PDB file with SEQRES, HELIX, SHEET and CRYST1 records, atoms N, CA, C and O in Angstrom:
SEQRES   1 A   69  MET THR TYR THR ARG GLU GLN LEU ALA ARG GLN LEU THR          
SEQRES   2 A   69  LEU SER VAL LYS THR ILE ASP ARG LEU ILE LEU ARG GLY          
SEQRES   3 A   69  GLN LEU LYS ALA LEU LYS ILE GLY ARG SER VAL ARG ILE          
SEQRES   4 A   69  SER GLN ASP GLN LEU ASP GLU PHE LEU LYS ARG SER ILE          
SEQRES   5 A   69  TYR ASP PRO PHE GLU ASN ASN GLY VAL SER ILE SER THR          
SEQRES   6 A   69  GLY PHE ASN LEU                                              
HELIX    1 AA1 ARG A    5  LEU A   12  1                                   8    
HELIX    2 AA2 VAL A   16  LEU A   24  1                                   9    
HELIX    3 AA3 GLN A   41  ARG A   50  1                                  10    
SHEET    1 AA1 3 THR A   2  THR A   4  0                                        
SHEET    2 AA1 3 SER A  36  SER A  40 -1                                        
SHEET    3 AA1 3 LEU A  31  ILE A  33 -1                                        
CRYST1    1.000    1.000    1.000  90.00  90.00  90.00 P 1           1          
ATOM      1  N   MET A   1     -29.412  26.776 -77.045  1.00  0.00           N  
ATOM      2  CA  MET A   1     -28.579  27.137 -75.913  1.00  0.00           C  
ATOM      3  C   MET A   1     -27.751  25.923 -75.497  1.00  0.00           C  
ATOM      4  O   MET A   1     -28.223  24.788 -75.547  1.00  0.00           O  
ATOM      5  N   THR A   2     -26.530  26.177 -75.092  1.00  0.00           N  
ATOM      6  CA  THR A   2     -25.674  25.113 -74.573  1.00  0.00           C  
ATOM      7  C   THR A   2     -25.181  25.500 -73.187  1.00  0.00           C  
ATOM      8  O   THR A   2     -25.109  26.679 -72.841  1.00  0.00           O  
ATOM      9  N   TYR A   3     -24.844  24.481 -72.401  1.00  0.00           N  
ATOM     10  CA  TYR A   3     -24.384  24.673 -71.035  1.00  0.00           C  
ATOM     11  C   TYR A   3     -23.003  24.062 -70.854  1.00  0.00           C  
ATOM     12  O   TYR A   3     -22.665  23.055 -71.477  1.00  0.00           O  
ATOM     13  N   THR A   4     -22.219  24.681 -69.999  1.00  0.00           N  
ATOM     14  CA  THR A   4     -20.989  24.036 -69.558  1.00  0.00           C  
ATOM     15  C   THR A   4     -21.367  23.057 -68.455  1.00  0.00           C  
ATOM     16  O   THR A   4     -22.492  23.086 -67.956  1.00  0.00           O  
ATOM     17  N   ARG A   5     -20.447  22.203 -68.076  1.00  0.00           N  
ATOM     18  CA  ARG A   5     -20.705  21.263 -66.982  1.00  0.00           C  
ATOM     19  C   ARG A   5     -21.030  22.023 -65.689  1.00  0.00           C  
ATOM     20  O   ARG A   5     -21.911  21.624 -64.927  1.00  0.00           O  
ATOM     21  N   GLU A   6     -20.318  23.101 -65.461  1.00  0.00           N  
ATOM     22  CA  GLU A   6     -20.515  23.891 -64.246  1.00  0.00           C  
ATOM     23  C   GLU A   6     -21.889  24.562 -64.227  1.00  0.00           C  
ATOM     24  O   GLU A   6     -22.567  24.565 -63.199  1.00  0.00           O  
ATOM     25  N   GLN A   7     -22.299  25.130 -65.361  1.00  0.00           N  
ATOM     26  CA  GLN A   7     -23.607  25.773 -65.451  1.00  0.00           C  
ATOM     27  C   GLN A   7     -24.727  24.758 -65.233  1.00  0.00           C  
ATOM     28  O   GLN A   7     -25.693  25.028 -64.519  1.00  0.00           O  
ATOM     29  N   LEU A   8     -24.586  23.599 -65.851  1.00  0.00           N  
ATOM     30  CA  LEU A   8     -25.605  22.568 -65.714  1.00  0.00           C  
ATOM     31  C   LEU A   8     -25.669  22.039 -64.291  1.00  0.00           C  
ATOM     32  O   LEU A   8     -26.754  21.791 -63.767  1.00  0.00           O  
ATOM     33  N   ALA A   9     -24.524  21.868 -63.670  1.00  0.00           N  
ATOM     34  CA  ALA A   9     -24.497  21.407 -62.278  1.00  0.00           C  
ATOM     35  C   ALA A   9     -25.233  22.396 -61.375  1.00  0.00           C  
ATOM     36  O   ALA A   9     -26.009  21.988 -60.511  1.00  0.00           O  
ATOM     37  N   ARG A  10     -24.997  23.681 -61.570  1.00  0.00           N  
ATOM     38  CA  ARG A  10     -25.695  24.701 -60.781  1.00  0.00           C  
ATOM     39  C   ARG A  10     -27.193  24.661 -61.027  1.00  0.00           C  
ATOM     40  O   ARG A  10     -27.988  24.743 -60.090  1.00  0.00           O  
ATOM     41  N   GLN A  11     -27.579  24.532 -62.304  1.00  0.00           N  
ATOM     42  CA  GLN A  11     -28.999  24.541 -62.665  1.00  0.00           C  
ATOM     43  C   GLN A  11     -29.732  23.335 -62.069  1.00  0.00           C  
ATOM     44  O   GLN A  11     -30.872  23.460 -61.620  1.00  0.00           O  
ATOM     45  N   LEU A  12     -29.084  22.177 -62.066  1.00  0.00           N  
ATOM     46  CA  LEU A  12     -29.728  20.952 -61.567  1.00  0.00           C  
ATOM     47  C   LEU A  12     -29.432  20.686 -60.100  1.00  0.00           C  
ATOM     48  O   LEU A  12     -29.873  19.676 -59.551  1.00  0.00           O  
ATOM     49  N   THR A  13     -28.693  21.581 -59.461  1.00  0.00           N  
ATOM     50  CA  THR A  13     -28.234  21.423 -58.072  1.00  0.00           C  
ATOM     51  C   THR A  13     -27.546  20.066 -57.867  1.00  0.00           C  
ATOM     52  O   THR A  13     -27.862  19.312 -56.946  1.00  0.00           O  
ATOM     53  N   LEU A  14     -26.603  19.794 -58.756  1.00  0.00           N  
ATOM     54  CA  LEU A  14     -25.767  18.609 -58.685  1.00  0.00           C  
ATOM     55  C   LEU A  14     -24.318  19.056 -58.676  1.00  0.00           C  
ATOM     56  O   LEU A  14     -24.023  20.219 -58.950  1.00  0.00           O  
ATOM     57  N   SER A  15     -23.425  18.153 -58.369  1.00  0.00           N  
ATOM     58  CA  SER A  15     -22.003  18.486 -58.448  1.00  0.00           C  
ATOM     59  C   SER A  15     -21.510  18.285 -59.878  1.00  0.00           C  
ATOM     60  O   SER A  15     -22.113  17.549 -60.659  1.00  0.00           O  
ATOM     61  N   VAL A  16     -20.419  18.941 -60.202  1.00  0.00           N  
ATOM     62  CA  VAL A  16     -19.801  18.772 -61.520  1.00  0.00           C  
ATOM     63  C   VAL A  16     -19.362  17.317 -61.684  1.00  0.00           C  
ATOM     64  O   VAL A  16     -19.420  16.770 -62.785  1.00  0.00           O  
ATOM     65  N   LYS A  17     -18.932  16.703 -60.607  1.00  0.00           N  
ATOM     66  CA  LYS A  17     -18.518  15.294 -60.645  1.00  0.00           C  
ATOM     67  C   LYS A  17     -19.692  14.400 -61.057  1.00  0.00           C  
ATOM     68  O   LYS A  17     -19.509  13.451 -61.820  1.00  0.00           O  
ATOM     69  N   THR A  18     -20.883  14.696 -60.560  1.00  0.00           N  
ATOM     70  CA  THR A  18     -22.069  13.922 -60.936  1.00  0.00           C  
ATOM     71  C   THR A  18     -22.390  14.122 -62.411  1.00  0.00           C  
ATOM     72  O   THR A  18     -22.737  13.165 -63.102  1.00  0.00           O  
ATOM     73  N   ILE A  19     -22.279  15.349 -62.900  1.00  0.00           N  
ATOM     74  CA  ILE A  19     -22.497  15.615 -64.327  1.00  0.00           C  
ATOM     75  C   ILE A  19     -21.495  14.816 -65.154  1.00  0.00           C  
ATOM     76  O   ILE A  19     -21.858  14.224 -66.170  1.00  0.00           O  
ATOM     77  N   ASP A  20     -20.238  14.800 -64.722  1.00  0.00           N  
ATOM     78  CA  ASP A  20     -19.211  14.023 -65.427  1.00  0.00           C  
ATOM     79  C   ASP A  20     -19.562  12.539 -65.450  1.00  0.00           C  
ATOM     80  O   ASP A  20     -19.393  11.882 -66.477  1.00  0.00           O  
ATOM     81  N   ARG A  21     -20.044  12.008 -64.340  1.00  0.00           N  
ATOM     82  CA  ARG A  21     -20.429  10.587 -64.286  1.00  0.00           C  
ATOM     83  C   ARG A  21     -21.565  10.297 -65.248  1.00  0.00           C  
ATOM     84  O   ARG A  21     -21.544   9.284 -65.947  1.00  0.00           O  
ATOM     85  N   LEU A  22     -22.565  11.184 -65.293  1.00  0.00           N  
ATOM     86  CA  LEU A  22     -23.694  10.985 -66.205  1.00  0.00           C  
ATOM     87  C   LEU A  22     -23.219  10.984 -67.657  1.00  0.00           C  
ATOM     88  O   LEU A  22     -23.712  10.206 -68.474  1.00  0.00           O  
ATOM     89  N   ILE A  23     -22.272  11.848 -67.972  1.00  0.00           N  
ATOM     90  CA  ILE A  23     -21.724  11.904 -69.335  1.00  0.00           C  
ATOM     91  C   ILE A  23     -20.924  10.633 -69.640  1.00  0.00           C  
ATOM     92  O   ILE A  23     -21.086  10.039 -70.706  1.00  0.00           O  
ATOM     93  N   LEU A  24     -20.069  10.221 -68.714  1.00  0.00           N  
ATOM     94  CA  LEU A  24     -19.244   9.032 -68.937  1.00  0.00           C  
ATOM     95  C   LEU A  24     -20.077   7.762 -69.064  1.00  0.00           C  
ATOM     96  O   LEU A  24     -19.706   6.854 -69.809  1.00  0.00           O  
ATOM     97  N   ARG A  25     -21.190   7.685 -68.352  1.00  0.00           N  
ATOM     98  CA  ARG A  25     -22.079   6.515 -68.432  1.00  0.00           C  
ATOM     99  C   ARG A  25     -22.961   6.541 -69.666  1.00  0.00           C  
ATOM    100  O   ARG A  25     -23.642   5.560 -69.965  1.00  0.00           O  
ATOM    101  N   GLY A  26     -22.955   7.659 -70.388  1.00  0.00           N  
ATOM    102  CA  GLY A  26     -23.788   7.775 -71.577  1.00  0.00           C  
ATOM    103  C   GLY A  26     -25.214   8.159 -71.276  1.00  0.00           C  
ATOM    104  O   GLY A  26     -26.062   8.127 -72.168  1.00  0.00           O  
ATOM    105  N   GLN A  27     -25.501   8.522 -70.036  1.00  0.00           N  
ATOM    106  CA  GLN A  27     -26.858   8.911 -69.666  1.00  0.00           C  
ATOM    107  C   GLN A  27     -27.180  10.336 -70.094  1.00  0.00           C  
ATOM    108  O   GLN A  27     -28.341  10.675 -70.324  1.00  0.00           O  
ATOM    109  N   LEU A  28     -26.156  11.164 -70.198  1.00  0.00           N  
ATOM    110  CA  LEU A  28     -26.294  12.543 -70.636  1.00  0.00           C  
ATOM    111  C   LEU A  28     -25.301  12.747 -71.768  1.00  0.00           C  
ATOM    112  O   LEU A  28     -24.096  12.570 -71.587  1.00  0.00           O  
ATOM    113  N   LYS A  29     -25.804  13.118 -72.927  1.00  0.00           N  
ATOM    114  CA  LYS A  29     -24.930  13.284 -74.088  1.00  0.00           C  
ATOM    115  C   LYS A  29     -24.342  14.689 -74.096  1.00  0.00           C  
ATOM    116  O   LYS A  29     -25.025  15.673 -73.815  1.00  0.00           O  
ATOM    117  N   ALA A  30     -23.060  14.752 -74.426  1.00  0.00           N  
ATOM    118  CA  ALA A  30     -22.347  16.023 -74.437  1.00  0.00           C  
ATOM    119  C   ALA A  30     -21.466  16.105 -75.665  1.00  0.00           C  
ATOM    120  O   ALA A  30     -21.134  15.094 -76.285  1.00  0.00           O  
ATOM    121  N   LEU A  31     -21.097  17.317 -76.001  1.00  0.00           N  
ATOM    122  CA  LEU A  31     -20.219  17.580 -77.130  1.00  0.00           C  
ATOM    123  C   LEU A  31     -18.901  18.106 -76.582  1.00  0.00           C  
ATOM    124  O   LEU A  31     -18.881  19.043 -75.784  1.00  0.00           O  
ATOM    125  N   LYS A  32     -17.802  17.499 -77.015  1.00  0.00           N  
ATOM    126  CA  LYS A  32     -16.482  17.950 -76.575  1.00  0.00           C  
ATOM    127  C   LYS A  32     -15.736  18.527 -77.765  1.00  0.00           C  
ATOM    128  O   LYS A  32     -15.529  17.865 -78.781  1.00  0.00           O  
ATOM    129  N   ILE A  33     -15.340  19.785 -77.606  1.00  0.00           N  
ATOM    130  CA  ILE A  33     -14.550  20.459 -78.625  1.00  0.00           C  
ATOM    131  C   ILE A  33     -13.289  20.950 -77.937  1.00  0.00           C  
ATOM    132  O   ILE A  33     -13.328  21.876 -77.126  1.00  0.00           O  
ATOM    133  N   GLY A  34     -12.174  20.321 -78.266  1.00  0.00           N  
ATOM    134  CA  GLY A  34     -10.931  20.636 -77.561  1.00  0.00           C  
ATOM    135  C   GLY A  34     -11.064  20.262 -76.095  1.00  0.00           C  
ATOM    136  O   GLY A  34     -11.329  19.105 -75.767  1.00  0.00           O  
ATOM    137  N   ARG A  35     -10.882  21.225 -75.224  1.00  0.00           N  
ATOM    138  CA  ARG A  35     -11.022  20.986 -73.783  1.00  0.00           C  
ATOM    139  C   ARG A  35     -12.398  21.371 -73.256  1.00  0.00           C  
ATOM    140  O   ARG A  35     -12.694  21.175 -72.077  1.00  0.00           O  
ATOM    141  N   SER A  36     -13.224  21.909 -74.115  1.00  0.00           N  
ATOM    142  CA  SER A  36     -14.532  22.406 -73.707  1.00  0.00           C  
ATOM    143  C   SER A  36     -15.599  21.310 -73.875  1.00  0.00           C  
ATOM    144  O   SER A  36     -15.672  20.662 -74.919  1.00  0.00           O  
ATOM    145  N   VAL A  37     -16.415  21.116 -72.843  1.00  0.00           N  
ATOM    146  CA  VAL A  37     -17.523  20.160 -72.890  1.00  0.00           C  
ATOM    147  C   VAL A  37     -18.813  20.962 -72.791  1.00  0.00           C  
ATOM    148  O   VAL A  37     -18.978  21.773 -71.879  1.00  0.00           O  
ATOM    149  N   ARG A  38     -19.724  20.735 -73.728  1.00  0.00           N  
ATOM    150  CA  ARG A  38     -20.994  21.458 -73.763  1.00  0.00           C  
ATOM    151  C   ARG A  38     -22.156  20.476 -73.844  1.00  0.00           C  
ATOM    152  O   ARG A  38     -22.064  19.427 -74.481  1.00  0.00           O  
ATOM    153  N   ILE A  39     -23.242  20.839 -73.188  1.00  0.00           N  
ATOM    154  CA  ILE A  39     -24.468  20.043 -73.211  1.00  0.00           C  
ATOM    155  C   ILE A  39     -25.552  20.936 -73.799  1.00  0.00           C  
ATOM    156  O   ILE A  39     -25.802  22.031 -73.295  1.00  0.00           O  
ATOM    157  N   SER A  40     -26.193  20.472 -74.860  1.00  0.00           N  
ATOM    158  CA  SER A  40     -27.229  21.281 -75.507  1.00  0.00           C  
ATOM    159  C   SER A  40     -28.533  21.191 -74.725  1.00  0.00           C  
ATOM    160  O   SER A  40     -28.747  20.258 -73.951  1.00  0.00           O  
ATOM    161  N   GLN A  41     -29.396  22.171 -74.939  1.00  0.00           N  
ATOM    162  CA  GLN A  41     -30.711  22.179 -74.296  1.00  0.00           C  
ATOM    163  C   GLN A  41     -31.507  20.943 -74.717  1.00  0.00           C  
ATOM    164  O   GLN A  41     -32.216  20.354 -73.902  1.00  0.00           O  
ATOM    165  N   ASP A  42     -31.391  20.552 -75.983  1.00  0.00           N  
ATOM    166  CA  ASP A  42     -32.101  19.365 -76.477  1.00  0.00           C  
ATOM    167  C   ASP A  42     -31.658  18.104 -75.728  1.00  0.00           C  
ATOM    168  O   ASP A  42     -32.490  17.281 -75.347  1.00  0.00           O  
ATOM    169  N   GLN A  43     -30.349  17.957 -75.518  1.00  0.00           N  
ATOM    170  CA  GLN A  43     -29.840  16.785 -74.798  1.00  0.00           C  
ATOM    171  C   GLN A  43     -30.287  16.808 -73.335  1.00  0.00           C  
ATOM    172  O   GLN A  43     -30.614  15.766 -72.765  1.00  0.00           O  
ATOM    173  N   LEU A  44     -30.301  17.989 -72.735  1.00  0.00           N  
ATOM    174  CA  LEU A  44     -30.778  18.112 -71.356  1.00  0.00           C  
ATOM    175  C   LEU A  44     -32.247  17.741 -71.266  1.00  0.00           C  
ATOM    176  O   LEU A  44     -32.643  17.006 -70.361  1.00  0.00           O  
ATOM    177  N   ASP A  45     -33.067  18.239 -72.195  1.00  0.00           N  
ATOM    178  CA  ASP A  45     -34.499  17.913 -72.201  1.00  0.00           C  
ATOM    179  C   ASP A  45     -34.724  16.412 -72.353  1.00  0.00           C  
ATOM    180  O   ASP A  45     -35.579  15.831 -71.685  1.00  0.00           O  
ATOM    181  N   GLU A  46     -33.947  15.792 -73.240  1.00  0.00           N  
ATOM    182  CA  GLU A  46     -34.059  14.344 -73.461  1.00  0.00           C  
ATOM    183  C   GLU A  46     -33.683  13.572 -72.190  1.00  0.00           C  
ATOM    184  O   GLU A  46     -34.366  12.621 -71.810  1.00  0.00           O  
ATOM    185  N   PHE A  47     -32.600  13.985 -71.544  1.00  0.00           N  
ATOM    186  CA  PHE A  47     -32.173  13.347 -70.295  1.00  0.00           C  
ATOM    187  C   PHE A  47     -33.246  13.481 -69.220  1.00  0.00           C  
ATOM    188  O   PHE A  47     -33.561  12.510 -68.532  1.00  0.00           O  
ATOM    189  N   LEU A  48     -33.803  14.673 -69.073  1.00  0.00           N  
ATOM    190  CA  LEU A  48     -34.826  14.894 -68.051  1.00  0.00           C  
ATOM    191  C   LEU A  48     -36.091  14.101 -68.347  1.00  0.00           C  
ATOM    192  O   LEU A  48     -36.735  13.593 -67.428  1.00  0.00           O  
ATOM    193  N   LYS A  49     -36.451  13.991 -69.622  1.00  0.00           N  
ATOM    194  CA  LYS A  49     -37.638  13.214 -69.994  1.00  0.00           C  
ATOM    195  C   LYS A  49     -37.458  11.739 -69.612  1.00  0.00           C  
ATOM    196  O   LYS A  49     -38.387  11.103 -69.115  1.00  0.00           O  
ATOM    197  N   ARG A  50     -36.253  11.202 -69.850  1.00  0.00           N  
ATOM    198  CA  ARG A  50     -35.978   9.802 -69.498  1.00  0.00           C  
ATOM    199  C   ARG A  50     -35.910   9.608 -67.988  1.00  0.00           C  
ATOM    200  O   ARG A  50     -36.080   8.490 -67.502  1.00  0.00           O  
ATOM    201  N   SER A  51     -35.667  10.669 -67.251  1.00  0.00           N  
ATOM    202  CA  SER A  51     -35.483  10.568 -65.801  1.00  0.00           C  
ATOM    203  C   SER A  51     -36.776  10.717 -65.007  1.00  0.00           C  
ATOM    204  O   SER A  51     -36.761  10.601 -63.781  1.00  0.00           O  
ATOM    205  N   ILE A  52     -37.880  10.970 -65.678  1.00  0.00           N  
ATOM    206  CA  ILE A  52     -39.154  11.157 -64.973  1.00  0.00           C  
ATOM    207  C   ILE A  52     -39.573   9.839 -64.334  1.00  0.00           C  
ATOM    208  O   ILE A  52     -39.570   8.790 -64.978  1.00  0.00           O  
ATOM    209  N   TYR A  53     -39.930   9.912 -63.061  1.00  0.00           N  
ATOM    210  CA  TYR A  53     -40.383   8.733 -62.320  1.00  0.00           C  
ATOM    211  C   TYR A  53     -41.886   8.797 -62.175  1.00  0.00           C  
ATOM    212  O   TYR A  53     -42.425   9.766 -61.641  1.00  0.00           O  
ATOM    213  N   ASP A  54     -42.562   7.772 -62.647  1.00  0.00           N  
ATOM    214  CA  ASP A  54     -44.012   7.678 -62.512  1.00  0.00           C  
ATOM    215  C   ASP A  54     -44.310   6.545 -61.539  1.00  0.00           C  
ATOM    216  O   ASP A  54     -44.126   5.378 -61.888  1.00  0.00           O  
ATOM    217  N   PRO A  55     -44.766   6.857 -60.327  1.00  0.00           N  
ATOM    218  CA  PRO A  55     -44.998   5.819 -59.322  1.00  0.00           C  
ATOM    219  C   PRO A  55     -46.095   4.830 -59.712  1.00  0.00           C  
ATOM    220  O   PRO A  55     -46.178   3.736 -59.155  1.00  0.00           O  
ATOM    221  N   PHE A  56     -46.930   5.218 -60.668  1.00  0.00           N  
ATOM    222  CA  PHE A  56     -48.006   4.325 -61.090  1.00  0.00           C  
ATOM    223  C   PHE A  56     -47.591   3.400 -62.217  1.00  0.00           C  
ATOM    224  O   PHE A  56     -48.341   2.500 -62.597  1.00  0.00           O  
ATOM    225  N   GLU A  57     -46.401   3.617 -62.754  1.00  0.00           N  
ATOM    226  CA  GLU A  57     -45.873   2.758 -63.803  1.00  0.00           C  
ATOM    227  C   GLU A  57     -44.758   1.925 -63.198  1.00  0.00           C  
ATOM    228  O   GLU A  57     -43.678   2.450 -62.925  1.00  0.00           O  
ATOM    229  N   ASN A  58     -44.992   0.660 -62.986  1.00  0.00           N  
ATOM    230  CA  ASN A  58     -44.076  -0.211 -62.247  1.00  0.00           C  
ATOM    231  C   ASN A  58     -42.749  -0.412 -62.954  1.00  0.00           C  
ATOM    232  O   ASN A  58     -41.704  -0.356 -62.306  1.00  0.00           O  
ATOM    233  N   ASN A  59     -42.753  -0.645 -64.259  1.00  0.00           N  
ATOM    234  CA  ASN A  59     -41.540  -0.880 -65.045  1.00  0.00           C  
ATOM    235  C   ASN A  59     -40.684  -2.019 -64.500  1.00  0.00           C  
ATOM    236  O   ASN A  59     -39.464  -2.001 -64.662  1.00  0.00           O  
ATOM    237  N   GLY A  60     -41.294  -3.000 -63.863  1.00  0.00           N  
ATOM    238  CA  GLY A  60     -40.525  -4.135 -63.376  1.00  0.00           C  
ATOM    239  C   GLY A  60     -39.694  -3.847 -62.135  1.00  0.00           C  
ATOM    240  O   GLY A  60     -38.768  -4.596 -61.824  1.00  0.00           O  
ATOM    241  N   VAL A  61     -40.010  -2.781 -61.428  1.00  0.00           N  
ATOM    242  CA  VAL A  61     -39.267  -2.423 -60.218  1.00  0.00           C  
ATOM    243  C   VAL A  61     -40.063  -2.849 -59.017  1.00  0.00           C  
ATOM    244  O   VAL A  61     -41.252  -2.548 -58.909  1.00  0.00           O  
ATOM    245  N   SER A  62     -39.409  -3.552 -58.108  1.00  0.00           N  
ATOM    246  CA  SER A  62     -40.054  -3.995 -56.883  1.00  0.00           C  
ATOM    247  C   SER A  62     -40.299  -2.798 -55.974  1.00  0.00           C  
ATOM    248  O   SER A  62     -39.379  -2.021 -55.715  1.00  0.00           O  
ATOM    249  N   ILE A  63     -41.517  -2.640 -55.491  1.00  0.00           N  
ATOM    250  CA  ILE A  63     -41.841  -1.529 -54.616  1.00  0.00           C  
ATOM    251  C   ILE A  63     -41.087  -1.642 -53.298  1.00  0.00           C  
ATOM    252  O   ILE A  63     -40.689  -0.625 -52.729  1.00  0.00           O  
ATOM    253  N   SER A  64     -40.883  -2.855 -52.804  1.00  0.00           N  
ATOM    254  CA  SER A  64     -40.238  -3.019 -51.507  1.00  0.00           C  
ATOM    255  C   SER A  64     -38.730  -2.778 -51.558  1.00  0.00           C  
ATOM    256  O   SER A  64     -38.165  -2.249 -50.600  1.00  0.00           O  
ATOM    257  N   THR A  65     -38.065  -3.156 -52.656  1.00  0.00           N  
ATOM    258  CA  THR A  65     -36.617  -3.015 -52.715  1.00  0.00           C  
ATOM    259  C   THR A  65     -36.142  -1.877 -53.606  1.00  0.00           C  
ATOM    260  O   THR A  65     -35.052  -1.344 -53.399  1.00  0.00           O  
ATOM    261  N   GLY A  66     -36.961  -1.493 -54.612  1.00  0.00           N  
ATOM    262  CA  GLY A  66     -36.552  -0.464 -55.540  1.00  0.00           C  
ATOM    263  C   GLY A  66     -35.646  -0.973 -56.649  1.00  0.00           C  
ATOM    264  O   GLY A  66     -35.129  -0.184 -57.440  1.00  0.00           O  
ATOM    265  N   PHE A  67     -35.447  -2.295 -56.713  1.00  0.00           N  
ATOM    266  CA  PHE A  67     -34.582  -2.879 -57.742  1.00  0.00           C  
ATOM    267  C   PHE A  67     -35.427  -3.545 -58.818  1.00  0.00           C  
ATOM    268  O   PHE A  67     -36.567  -3.943 -58.574  1.00  0.00           O  
ATOM    269  N   ASN A  68     -34.857  -3.658 -60.000  1.00  0.00           N  
ATOM    270  CA  ASN A  68     -35.549  -4.350 -61.094  1.00  0.00           C  
ATOM    271  C   ASN A  68     -35.758  -5.812 -60.732  1.00  0.00           C  
ATOM    272  O   ASN A  68     -34.905  -6.453 -60.118  1.00  0.00           O  
ATOM    273  N   LEU A  69     -36.898  -6.310 -61.125  1.00  0.00           N  
ATOM    274  CA  LEU A  69     -37.220  -7.721 -60.870  1.00  0.00           C  
ATOM    275  C   LEU A  69     -36.587  -8.610 -61.893  1.00  0.00           C  
ATOM    276  O   LEU A  69     -36.750  -9.829 -61.836  1.00  0.00           O  
TER     277      LEU A  69                                                      
END                                                                             
């Protein structure tokens, strides 16, 4: 299954502008064919997996500031 930017924005309760930013930053991979931009289910799953926050895994982030140390 593939999603348009608009469909994905609705599904994730984000704006289309935010989806565009994620694509431009390379955080969400998309396929562009002509004027059409599509995001596959596999790419969405990969993005969501990378976005999981585990509060017990520090990853070098300061608890007080939320920034990388």
